[in-house]
Every structure is written in structure tokens, then in C-alpha cells.
N, C-alpha and C positions, 0 to 999 in steps of 0.2 A: 124661584125668581127673587125672593126676599134675600137670599143669600148672595146672589149676583149684585143686587142693588147695594147691599152693605159693603161688598167687596170694593166696588167702583167708588163709593163714597168714603171708604175709610182706610183701605189697605195702602201699602207702599206703592211707589211709581213702578217698581220693577214687577210686583205681583199683578198690578192692574194691566200693565203692558203685556205681560205673558198671557194673561186671560183674554185681553182684547185680540191679540194676535191669533189665538186659537179660535175665538169665536167668529172673527171676521174673515179669516183666511184659510183655516185648517179643518174645522168641523164639517161634517156632512151637511148636505143641503137640507134635509129635514130637521136638522138641529140648528141651522143658521138663524141669526136673529132677524126680525123684521126691521125695516127702516125707521119705523117709528121708535122702536127700542134704542136703536143706535143714536138716533137724534137726542133722545133723552139722556143716554150716556154722555153724549157730546156736551150737553148743557151742564150736567154735573161736573164734568172734567174742567170745563171752562170756569165754573165757580170755585173750583179747588185752586186754580191758577198755578203759577210757578211751572214746575216740571211737568204737570198734568196738561199744560196748554198743548204740548206736542202731541199728547194722546188724543186730546179733542180734535187736532188737525188730522190725526189718523182716522178718526171716525168720519170726519168730513170727506176725506179722499174716499172711503168706502162708500159713503152716500153718494158721491158724484159717480163713481163707477157703477154703482147699482142703478142709478138714474139712466146712465148711458145704456146699459144692457137692456133696461125696460123699454128704451126708445127704439131699439133695433127690431 
């Protein structure tokens, strides 16, 4: 988990985007992140600002979709 935290907080936008896409949309269900984790990533990405703002929005989209699924 520490490596993932460091990656989201320090790596380039391309590396972070590739990692997020995998974790949010491609990995298996048993490896999928919890909503609390994604919310934390979103906060870190907002803090980084600039090009990372788009990735924070990606996290929000995933959280919204996850919430919709939980409501069904």
C-alpha cells in the first residue's frame, strides 16, 4: 500500500493515470480498491493540482458509479 501511496503522490501524470485505470476498471474484484481508498487518492490528486485534477475527477466518476451500484 505504501508503494501505491507514493506513486499517486509523486509519479508523473501518465504513470498515475495508467495505474488508476488499471485499479479502477481492469483489476479483478478481489483486488479492487475500497471507496475509502479511492476518496483518499482523489484528495491527494486534487492537492497536486494541474493535470492531476483530471485524475481526481476520474476517481469521483468511479465513486459515483460505485455508489449507484450499491443503491441497486
